[in-house]
C-alpha positions as CSV (number, residue, x, y, z in Angstrom):
1,M,64.5,80.6,116.5
2,A,66.9,79.6,119.4
3,E,68.9,82.3,121.1
4,A,72.7,82.6,120.9
5,Y,74.7,83.9,123.8
6,I,78.4,85.1,124.2
7,V,79.8,83.7,127.3
8,A,83.5,84.7,127.0
9,A,85.4,87.2,124.9
10,T,89.1,87.9,124.9
11,R,92.1,89.1,122.8
12,T,95.8,89.6,122.7
13,A,97.1,93.1,122.9
14,G,98.0,94.6,119.5
15,G,101.5,94.2,118.3
16,R,103.2,96.7,115.9
17,K,104.7,95.5,112.6
18,G,107.9,93.9,113.5
19,G,107.1,94.4,117.2
20,R,106.7,92.4,120.4
21,L,104.6,89.7,118.6
22,R,107.0,89.2,115.6
23,D,108.2,85.8,116.9
24,W,104.8,84.4,117.2
25,H,103.5,82.0,114.5
26,P,99.9,83.0,113.7
27,A,98.7,79.5,114.5
28,D,100.2,79.6,117.9
29,L,98.9,83.1,118.4
30,G,95.4,81.9,117.6
31,A,95.8,79.0,119.9
32,V,96.4,81.4,122.8
33,V,92.9,82.8,122.4
34,L,91.2,79.3,122.0
35,N,93.0,78.2,125.3
36,E,91.9,81.4,127.1
37,L,88.3,81.0,126.1
38,I,88.4,77.4,127.6
39,D,90.0,78.6,130.7
40,R,87.5,81.6,131.2
41,T,84.5,79.3,130.8
42,G,85.9,76.2,132.5
43,I,84.1,74.2,129.8
44,D,85.2,70.8,128.6
45,P,87.2,71.6,125.4
46,A,85.8,68.4,123.8
47,V,82.2,69.8,123.7
48,V,83.3,72.7,121.3
49,E,81.6,71.7,118.1
50,D,83.4,74.1,115.8
51,V,86.0,76.8,115.6
52,V,85.3,79.5,112.9
53,M,88.4,81.7,112.6
54,G,88.7,84.9,110.5
55,C,91.9,85.5,108.6
56,V,92.6,87.7,105.5
57,M,96.0,86.7,104.2
58,Q,95.6,82.9,104.0
59,V,99.0,82.3,102.5
60,G,102.3,81.1,103.9
61,E,102.1,80.7,107.7
62,Q,98.4,81.4,107.5
63,A,97.6,78.9,104.7
64,T,96.0,75.4,104.7
65,N,93.1,76.3,107.1
66,I,94.8,78.4,109.7
67,A,91.8,77.7,112.0
68,R,92.6,74.0,112.0
69,G,96.2,74.7,112.6
70,A,95.3,76.9,115.6
71,V,93.2,74.0,117.0
72,L,96.0,71.6,116.7
73,A,98.3,74.1,118.4
74,S,95.9,74.5,121.3
75,K,94.6,72.4,124.2
76,L,91.4,71.5,122.2
77,P,91.4,67.8,121.3
78,E,91.7,66.7,117.6
79,S,88.1,66.0,117.5
80,V,87.2,69.7,117.3
81,P,86.8,70.8,113.7
82,A,87.7,74.2,112.4
83,T,87.3,76.4,109.3
84,S,88.8,79.7,108.1
85,V,86.7,82.6,106.9
86,D,87.8,85.4,104.7
87,R,85.4,88.3,104.5
88,Q,88.3,90.8,104.3
89,C,88.4,93.1,107.3
90,G,85.1,91.7,108.6
91,S,86.4,88.1,108.7
92,S,86.0,87.4,112.4
93,Q,82.9,89.4,112.7
94,Q,81.5,87.0,110.0
95,A,83.0,84.1,112.0
96,L,80.9,85.5,114.9
97,H,77.8,85.5,112.6
98,F,78.4,82.0,111.4
99,A,78.8,80.8,115.0
100,A,75.6,82.5,116.1
101,Q,73.7,81.2,113.1
102,A,74.8,77.6,113.9
103,V,73.5,78.1,117.4
104,M,70.3,79.8,116.4
105,S,69.5,77.1,113.9
106,G,69.7,74.5,116.7
107,T,72.5,72.5,114.8
108,M,75.2,73.4,117.4
109,D,75.4,74.4,121.0
110,V,78.9,75.5,121.5
111,V,81.0,77.4,118.9
112,I,84.1,79.5,119.2
113,A,84.3,82.5,116.6
114,S,87.8,83.9,116.4
115,G,90.3,85.7,114.3
116,V,94.1,85.9,113.8
117,E,96.5,87.9,111.7
118,S,100.2,88.3,111.8
119,M,100.8,91.3,109.5
120,T,104.4,91.1,110.4
121,R,104.9,87.4,109.1
122,V,102.3,87.5,106.5
123,P,102.3,91.0,105.1
124,M,99.1,92.7,103.7
125,G,98.6,91.9,100.1
126,L,100.9,88.8,100.0
127,S,98.1,86.5,98.9
128,V,97.8,88.7,95.7
129,A,101.3,89.8,95.1
130,L,103.1,86.5,95.4
131,P,101.1,84.6,92.9
132,A,101.3,87.6,90.5
133,K,105.0,87.6,90.8
134,E,105.2,84.1,89.8
135,G,102.9,84.5,86.9
136,F,99.7,83.1,88.3
137,G,97.5,86.0,87.6
138,N,95.4,88.2,89.8
139,P,91.9,88.2,91.2
140,M,90.3,90.6,88.8
141,S,88.6,88.4,86.1
142,P,87.8,89.5,82.5
143,N,84.1,89.7,83.4
144,Q,84.8,91.9,86.4
145,Q,86.8,94.1,84.1
146,K,83.9,94.4,81.7
147,R,81.7,95.4,84.6
148,Y,84.2,97.8,86.1
149,P,86.3,99.0,83.2
150,N,89.6,100.6,84.0
151,I,88.9,100.6,87.7
152,Q,91.3,99.3,90.3
153,F,89.6,98.4,93.5
154,S,91.6,100.3,96.3
155,Q,90.8,100.9,99.9
156,F,93.0,103.9,100.0
157,M,91.1,105.5,97.0
158,G,87.8,104.4,98.8
159,A,88.8,106.3,101.9
160,E,89.5,109.4,99.8
161,M,86.2,109.1,97.9
162,M,84.5,108.8,101.4
163,A,86.1,112.1,102.5
164,A,85.1,113.8,99.3
165,K,81.6,112.5,99.2
166,Y,80.7,113.4,102.8
167,G,82.6,116.7,102.8
168,L,85.1,115.8,105.3
169,S,88.2,118.0,105.7
170,K,91.6,116.8,106.6
171,D,91.4,118.9,109.8
172,Q,88.3,116.9,110.8
173,L,90.1,113.5,110.2
174,D,93.2,114.7,112.0
175,E,91.2,115.6,115.0
176,F,89.4,112.3,115.0
177,A,92.6,110.5,114.8
178,Y,94.0,112.5,117.6
179,G,90.9,111.7,119.7
180,S,91.4,107.9,119.0
181,H,94.9,108.0,120.6
182,Q,93.6,110.1,123.5
183,R,90.8,107.7,124.2
184,A,93.1,104.7,123.9
185,I,95.7,106.3,126.2
186,A,93.0,107.0,128.8
187,A,91.6,103.5,128.7
188,T,95.0,101.9,129.0
189,Q,95.9,104.1,131.9
190,A,92.7,103.4,133.6
191,G,93.0,99.6,133.2
192,A,89.8,99.4,130.9
193,F,91.5,96.7,128.7
194,K,92.9,94.6,131.6
195,D,90.0,92.1,131.8
196,E,89.9,91.5,128.0
197,I,93.5,91.2,127.2
198,I,95.5,87.9,127.6
199,A,99.0,88.7,128.8
200,I,101.6,86.7,126.7
201,D,105.3,86.8,126.2
202,G,106.7,89.1,123.6
203,R,110.1,90.5,122.6
204,D,111.3,94.0,122.7
205,G,113.9,95.6,120.4
206,K,114.0,94.8,116.6
207,G,114.8,91.8,114.3
208,D,116.7,89.1,116.1
209,E,117.7,91.4,119.1
210,G,115.7,92.1,122.2
211,S,114.7,90.2,125.4
212,T,111.5,88.7,126.5
213,V,108.8,91.1,127.8
214,R,105.3,90.7,128.9
215,H,103.0,91.9,126.2
216,D,99.8,93.1,127.9
217,S,99.2,96.5,126.3
218,D,98.5,97.6,122.8
219,E,101.8,98.6,121.3
220,G,100.6,101.0,118.7
221,I,99.3,103.7,120.9
222,R,101.2,106.8,120.6
223,Y,101.5,108.4,124.0
224,D,103.3,111.3,122.8
225,S,100.9,112.2,120.1
226,S,99.8,115.7,119.6
227,L,97.4,117.2,117.2
228,D,100.0,119.3,115.5
229,A,102.1,116.2,114.8
230,I,99.2,114.4,113.2
231,K,98.4,117.4,111.1
232,G,102.0,117.4,109.9
233,V,101.9,113.9,108.4
234,K,102.2,113.8,104.6
235,L,99.1,113.2,102.6
236,L,98.9,109.8,100.9
237,R,97.6,111.5,97.8
238,E,98.2,115.1,96.7
239,G,95.1,117.1,97.1
240,G,93.4,114.3,99.3
241,A,92.5,114.2,102.9
242,I,94.0,110.8,104.2
243,T,97.4,110.5,105.8
244,A,99.1,107.4,107.5
245,A,98.1,109.1,110.8
246,T,94.4,109.0,109.9
247,S,94.6,105.4,108.8
248,S,94.5,102.2,110.8
249,Q,97.8,100.7,112.0
250,I,99.4,97.5,110.7
251,C,99.0,95.1,113.7
252,D,99.6,91.4,114.8
253,G,96.9,90.0,117.0
254,A,94.3,87.4,117.8
255,S,91.0,87.4,119.3
256,G,87.8,85.3,120.0
257,V,84.4,84.8,121.6
258,M,82.5,81.7,122.6
259,V,78.9,81.5,121.5
260,V,76.6,79.0,123.0
261,S,72.9,78.0,123.2
262,E,70.4,78.3,126.1
263,K,70.8,74.5,126.5
264,A,74.6,74.9,127.0
265,L,74.1,77.7,129.4
266,K,72.2,75.4,131.7
267,E,74.1,72.1,131.0
268,Y,77.5,73.5,131.6
269,G,76.7,76.2,134.2
270,L,77.8,79.1,132.0
271,T,77.1,82.8,132.6
272,P,76.3,84.8,129.6
273,L,77.9,88.1,128.8
274,A,75.5,89.1,126.2
275,R,72.6,87.8,123.9
276,I,73.1,88.3,120.2
277,H,70.1,90.4,119.1
278,N,70.7,91.1,115.3
279,L,73.0,89.9,112.6
280,T,73.1,92.0,109.3
281,L,75.2,91.8,106.2
282,I,75.0,93.9,103.0
283,G,76.9,94.2,99.7
284,H,77.5,97.7,98.4
285,D,79.5,99.7,95.8
286,P,82.9,97.9,95.5
287,V,84.6,101.0,94.1
288,I,84.0,103.4,96.9
289,M,84.2,100.2,98.9
290,L,84.2,101.5,102.5
291,E,80.8,103.1,102.6
292,A,78.8,99.9,103.3
293,P,78.7,100.3,107.1
294,L,76.4,103.3,106.6
295,P,73.4,101.7,104.9
296,A,74.2,98.5,106.8
297,T,73.7,100.2,110.1
298,E,70.3,101.6,108.9
299,R,69.1,98.2,107.8
300,A,70.2,96.5,111.0
301,L,68.4,99.0,113.2
302,K,65.2,98.7,111.0
303,K,65.2,94.9,111.3
304,A,65.9,95.1,115.0
305,G,63.0,97.5,115.5
306,M,65.4,100.0,117.1
307,S,66.5,103.7,116.6
308,I,70.1,104.9,116.7
309,D,69.5,106.5,120.0
310,D,68.6,103.1,121.6
311,I,72.1,101.9,121.2
312,D,74.4,102.7,124.2
313,L,77.9,102.1,122.7
314,F,79.2,101.8,119.1
315,E,82.2,100.1,117.7
316,V,82.9,101.2,114.1
317,N,86.2,100.1,112.7
318,E,88.7,102.9,112.1
319,A,90.1,101.5,108.9
320,F,90.5,105.1,107.9
321,A,89.1,108.1,109.8
322,S,86.8,109.0,107.0
323,V,84.7,105.9,107.6
324,P,83.5,106.6,111.3
325,V,83.3,110.3,110.7
326,A,81.0,109.8,107.7
327,W,79.2,107.1,109.8
328,L,78.6,109.7,112.5
329,K,77.4,112.4,110.0
330,T,75.0,110.0,108.3
331,T,73.5,108.1,111.4
332,G,73.4,111.1,113.8
333,A,74.8,108.9,116.5
334,D,76.2,110.5,119.6
335,P,79.9,110.8,119.1
336,S,80.5,110.2,122.8
337,K,79.2,106.7,122.4
338,L,81.7,105.8,119.5
339,N,84.9,103.8,120.1
340,V,85.0,105.0,123.6
341,N,88.3,103.2,124.3
342,G,89.9,104.3,121.1
343,G,90.0,102.4,117.8
344,A,92.2,101.0,115.1
345,I,93.9,104.3,114.4
346,A,95.5,104.0,117.9
347,L,95.1,100.3,118.7
348,G,95.8,98.6,115.3
349,H,93.8,96.7,112.9
350,P,95.0,93.1,112.7
351,L,92.7,92.4,109.7
352,G,91.0,89.0,110.2
353,A,91.2,89.4,114.0
354,S,89.6,92.8,114.2
355,G,86.0,91.6,114.2
356,T,85.9,89.6,117.4
357,K,88.6,92.1,118.8
358,L,86.1,94.9,118.5
359,M,83.2,92.7,120.0
360,T,85.5,91.8,122.9
361,T,86.2,95.6,123.6
362,L,82.5,96.5,123.1
363,L,81.3,93.8,125.6
364,H,83.8,94.9,128.2
365,A,83.0,98.5,127.7
366,L,79.2,98.0,128.1
367,K,80.0,96.1,131.3
368,A,82.2,98.8,132.7
369,R,79.7,101.5,132.0
370,N,76.7,99.3,133.1
371,K,75.1,99.8,129.6
372,K,72.9,97.4,127.7
373,W,73.0,97.7,123.9
374,G,76.0,97.6,121.7
375,L,76.4,97.8,117.9
376,Q,79.4,96.9,115.9
377,T,80.2,97.4,112.2
378,M,83.2,97.6,109.9
379,C,83.9,98.3,106.3
380,E,85.3,95.4,104.3
381,G,87.0,94.9,100.9
382,G,84.6,94.4,97.9
383,G,82.0,96.9,99.4
384,L,80.7,94.7,102.2
385,A,79.7,95.4,105.9
386,N,78.6,93.3,108.8
387,V,76.6,94.7,111.6
388,T,76.1,93.0,115.0
389,I,73.7,94.1,117.7
390,V,74.2,92.6,121.2
391,E,72.4,93.0,124.5
392,R,74.5,92.8,127.6
393,L,73.0,90.6,130.2
């Protein structure tokens, strides 16, 4: 099978709900990333054979194939096709898998994998809530109800179930969340994100007010955070362990990577950042929902012939603190290798953009530390998980 290489990886800085990116149409936000990938590689945009873009709320401004909309808003020619992927929070990680598989199969040589989500302009849950409000039903079918009687799939309940199953206390989760902010602060102040972030114009203030500002740092980081303040946040459920402070932040953003074949490396004079070593995907219990990264990591390492200690850095999406903390407890991974520049609790989780966002951060962190192996995984709605192992070159 042919090899697949990542030759460029970039992202916008995360924007808070109603924050600096509130004026950006998501197609235009996605186009920014596509343009930047072309600029970073210097490749002729006409040789891009497909754009695969993750997006979860494909309704309203993100409807009608947002990937194609982003291409038409970019410098890419009309001849470049595009498709939108929804694997819930893993949408753009799946976009990366599809891009890599296209290259590995030998059917394509240059593919962009990307993701976009404006959670300000297309709120989470809108694709379900809006049709239901208009009398068009909901995604839970009669046969699903027979299989899962009287069960409502809920990521929030899944996070609580994870904490209970793995014996995680509220204090443990609060401490992890505080650490996420501290790592994100240190990374930002040290300029660790400088090379991966595309600086774009945003707007400060709120609503229709505010002036144009340069948006070049993640807006969600709480620089004044303290462990006591995090511990004081109200529980989402009485008797539970999860709070808003130990959950990922609503976020606007876009991200992307360019995946190419060895033939394209030579033909277009490209320099690889990394080689894609393993692609793993599993389905798991949709009720606890968020547990899938744990067995998926085990399967990926087994398929790759590696151990957890062989990996230099990990990115495990911080949808809720209970997920990476349970992942650490189960895998025995070194905590100092996990989410070294902070995670979604501090930086935000722009749903469909998070997959290639995490990969972008992982690749840059490996380079900064002169490390070789990286593993990325995240929990996904429906009880799914992607795992990607890369080798930095």
